[in-house]
N, C-alpha and C positions, 0 to 999 in steps of 0.2 A: 043510217044504220051502219054499224061497224062490221067490216069483213074481217073476221078473226084471223084468217090465214094470210091476208094481204092488206093490212090497214094502210091508210094514206100516211099516217104520222106515227113515229115511235118516240115517246117521251122517255128519256133515260134518266133515272134518278138514283145516283149512288147514295147509299145510306150508311151513316156511321155516327153513333152517339148523339142522335138528334130526337130522342123520344119526346121532348117538349115542343118540337116544331113540326114533326112529320105529318100530324093530322091536318094542320092548316095547309101544308103543301099539297097533300094528296086530295083533299077536298076541293082545292082550287082547280086541280086537274080534272077530277071527275065531273065537275060542274061546267065543263066547256060547252059552248054553243055548237061547236063542231064535234061530232061524236065518233067519226071514223078514225080512231086512234087506238094504240095500245100503250101501256105503261110497263117499262122494264125496271123493276126495283132490284138494285144490286146491293144486297146486304154484305158489307165488307167486313164480315166477322165482328159485327157490332157488339160491344160488351153490355149494353143496356137492354131495354125491352123492345128495341126496334125490330128484331127478327119476328117476334110474335105479332107486333103491330102490322108488319108487312103481310104476314100470312092472313091476318084478319081481313085486310082490304082485298087481297087476292080471292078469298073465299066468297066475298060479297059482290065482286065485279069480275066477270070473265075477261075483261080487257086488261087486267092487271096480272103480270107474271113476276115471280120472285126468284132471284138467283142468290143462293147463299154461298159466299166465298168461304172455303174451309180455313183459309188463313188470310190475314189482312193484306190486301194488294195495293192499297193507296188509291187516291182519287183518279189519276189519269188511267191506270190500268183497269179500274172498275168501270170507267166510261168505255174503254175499249171492249171489255167483256160484254157490256150492254149492247154495243154496236154489233158485235158478232152474233148476238142472239135476237137482234131486231128484225122485224119483217116489213117495216114501213119504208116508203119511198123517201121520206124526209125524216131527219132526226132533230129533235129539240132537247137539248140538255137542260135539266132543271136541278139545282142543288136542293137537297132535302130540307134545308132550313129557310128556303125562299118560297115565294108563292106568286101566282100569275093571275092576270085578269081573265074573266070568263070568255072573252072574245079573241083571245090570243091565237089559238090554233086556226080559227076561221080566217082571221085577217092575214096571217102569215101564209097559210096554204093557198088562199085565193090569189095573193100577190105573187107567190112563187110560180104557180101554174099559168099566170097571165102571160108570161113570156119565157117559160121554161128556165127560170133562174136556178142556178146551183146554190147560191147563198142569198138569203134575205137578211140584211143587217139592220137591226132596229134599236131604238132608244130604250132606256130603262129608268126605273126609279131606284135611286141609291138608298143606302141604309138609313139616311136621315129623311127619307121621303122626297128628297129633291129630284127634280126631273133632270136626267143625265142625257142631254142631247149630244149626239155623236158628231155633228158638224162635218160630215163627209162631203167635201166640196168636189172631189175628183175620185172617180172609180178606177183611174189608172193604177195598176198594181204597185208600181214603184212609189207613187204618191201615197198610197195607203201604208206601205211599209215604212216610209219616212215618218208618217204621222204616228205609227205604232211605237216607234223607238223614241219619239219626242215626249218626254215626261210632262211637258207643258200642254200637250194636246189633250182634248177631251175624248179622243177616240180610244176605245178600250179594246184590249186583246181577249177579254173573257169569251168563253165559247158559248155561254148561255144566251147571248143576244145575237146569235147567228144561226138562223134556221137553215140547215144544210142538208143537201142530198146525201143519202147513205153511201152511194157509190163514190162520192168524193172522200168521205171520212174513212172508207175502207182502204184508201191509198195512203193514209197518213200513218207515220210512225209515231206512236204515242210514247212519251218519255216515261221514265220510272221515277225521276225526282219530282217531288210534290210542288214546290214553290215555283211560281211563274210557269207552270206547265201549260197554261192556256196559250201563251204566245207561241210555243212550239207547235201546237195544234193549229192555231190560227194562220201562221205564216205559210204552213204547208197547204192548208185548205184553200187559201187565196191563190197560191201558185197553181193548184190543180183545177180551179174553177174556170169555166168559160164565161159565165154570166153572173155578175154580182149586182144586187139591187139594194139600195138604201131606202128603208121605209122610216120616215121621220115620225114614228108613233111609239109610245111606250106601253108595254103590257107586263113587263117582268119587274117584280119587287125584290131587290137584293137586300138581305138583312145582314146584320153584324152579330155573329154569335160568339160572345166572349168565351164561352165554355169550350169552344173548339180550338182555341188558340193558346198554346203553351207559352209562358213568359220566361221559362228557365233559360239560363245562359247557354246551356248545351243545345237546346232547341233553336235558339236564335242563331248560333253559329252554324248549325246544320241547315237552317233555312237560308241563310246567306249563301252558303256553299251551293245549295240546290238552285238558287236564283242564278248564280254565275254559270252553273252547268247548263241550265236550260237556255239562258241567254246566249251562250256560246253555240249551242245547237241551232238556235234560230238564226243567228248571224251567219253561220256557215251555210245554212240552207239558202238564205238570201243571196249570199255571195255566188253560190253555184247557179241559182235560178236567174239572177239578174245579169250576170256576166259583166259587160262593160258599164252597164247602168248602175252597178253597185255603188259607184262613187257618189251617185246622186243622193244617197242616204245621209251624207254629211251636210252639216256638222252635228245633226241630231244623234247619229249613231255613236260618235265619239263621246258626246255628252252623256249618253245613256251608259256606255261601258265605264266611263270614268267615275260615274256616280257610285258604282259598286266597287270599283278599285279603291275609291276614296273611303268607303265604309270599311273595307277590309284592312285598311291601315290600322284601325283600332282593334283588330281581332288578331292576336298573335298567332292563333292556329291557322289563319288563312293568309297572313301577310306574305309568306314566301311559298305558298302551296302551288302545286302543279296546275290545279284547276284555275287558279287566278292567272297564271302565266299564259294560259291558252285563250283568255278572254280578249279577243280583238286587239292584238298587239299594235296595230296601226294607231290606235287611240292614244298611245303613250306620247306621241309627238305633240299632242294638244293638252296634255294633262295639267300643265302648270299655267293655264290661261288665267285671266283676271277673275272670272267667275269661280274657277276651281279654288284659287288661293283664298278668296273671300269665304267660300264655304269651308275651307280647311280651318281657318282661324275660328270660325263660329263653332265648328264641331270640336275643335281642340279645347276651346274654352269650356264647353259643356262637359267634355270628358274629364278635364282636370277638376272642374267644380264638383262633379259627382264623386270622383275618386278621392278628392281632397288630398292630392299628392303633395307632400312638402318638399321644399328645397331641392336637394340633389336628385331625388327620385323624379321630380318634374323634369329636370334637365335631361336625365337619361331617357325618359319616355319621349321627349321631344326629339331626341336624336334618333330613336327608333322610327319615328314617323317620317323624319326627313330622309333617313337611309333608304326607305322604300322608293 
């Protein structure tokens, strides 16, 4: 039975423009075998029918609370609003276009209290229904950070596969930028946790919602800028937290930073921007390694093929790339 004033779990569900998916999400939560939980729906000023749908569910189940943002706050700040209004000991983030297995809360909560874990890190099902095993071989924090920055690693920085104590998340500074916001939250949560448990089971189904992704050039530029901003925040936190051990994040950290410096070469609005210059300057000593140059030529070929730049324009564009 649920204790309405002090549930064991708070499921935080930010809601924005997902009227086609939210029923599936909420029904999967309501049907949990573990019933001592609350659901915090944070309607982020959604322009569709989501506000009415949220109210409908709240009226039918007293475990569900709805918060309506008067203005759009964005995903990370909506999650923070949810935490500030949560009563549970543990927090489970769930995106409103995703869904979960009915035994998720039961397995995560029982695992968490078995040894007073601050974070229970679990596997998940990706958008193509493939099983995404996290392959966490070491729970040493430096090793985890190293894997998080390694783009070849299967370890994900997403917050919804980390069942976390509310007390830990209350200490986290949530970013405002939307893209790659999860890594900012995750690196801080790891740093503040005393005990982390990896549970090699999957309960969470991540979906790919095309309607939530803008393909406009302006949006892509803003997205890349936000990634760089949040990556910089994450790196700076790791630098301060790890101290002398920070160097152990190489070479994965440089490869990660250079990946986005490389992408920025082809975006004139970012090529010489302040936000890019702040992104892990130490990586510049490794930027022209063999892997980088191979990637550069592949990207350049695609860029020129798509733009179909003729003659002298091609030469000028190449010079711009090399100048960086």
